[in-house]
Phi, psi and omega in degrees: 000146176255172184305320183299326177300310182294319180294321178300316178295316181296319184299334177296338184236021178284123182283161174221111000277165175272118180265326185218133175244125174259125180252124178240184188286292184193164170298147180285154179297338180294341182090357181278079184279139183309314185273010176277103185294347178274356179286183181261141177297347181276357177303136191309306183296312181300310181302314182289326176292324176294320177297317178302319180277359180057047180232134180249093185288149176293324178202181185294320179300318178299315179295319178294323177294321177296315178305314179297315180298330178283350179084024184256136177233133176257130177237151172253146178295315178232152177254016171262118180306130181238000186292350176264354180268160182238152168047233186300319180299316179298309182296320179296321178295318178298309183294335180295340180253016181300317180296323177294320177298313182296325176295317178298317179298317179300325179290334187241353189251123171262117185305328182277337186230356180253138174249151181237132176237133177264136180233131178108132189308311183293326179292317178301312184289319181288321194253337184304308180297320182294319181288321177298317178299329179277359175092010181274144185279066177285127185252010179299322183049048178085353179285124180263118181259119180285159173292135187278067174208181179045048175084003182263007186298313181295319179294321175306309182295318180298317183286318181292329177291339175291336187261317187210141176264128181300338178292341179279356183263000000 
């Protein structure tokens, strides 16, 4: 899949206005993309974000519509799946699309009313200083939020709650 495929799926659920942008790594190599409404609500990221928002969707489309109504947009740094890559190659691939990410953020981010949260340890460490330096309202303040799978679900919820209360959305 190319970037336009993922953006087309995302655009169906882009809120207006965007209150919160969650930045993650990339679509997974499995093809289970967050904004694919034909997917299952049990997909790890989707499921945990719905739990965070205290919403029990009837199906994935219902959950994505709720996400949109809350003013939340999920972006990936790169639209090249990197979850199969390791170390420097993975980070270099992510950073190679930094300019594309900042352009995407400029299109969707109002500095006065949009907040940005980084999710996944490497994304937090790689991008928080660069995005803050570029003037984006990243609110992590050094809090590293793990990706909510492989036993990291409880930590995901604990860390994201340090940054934002879902009742504020």
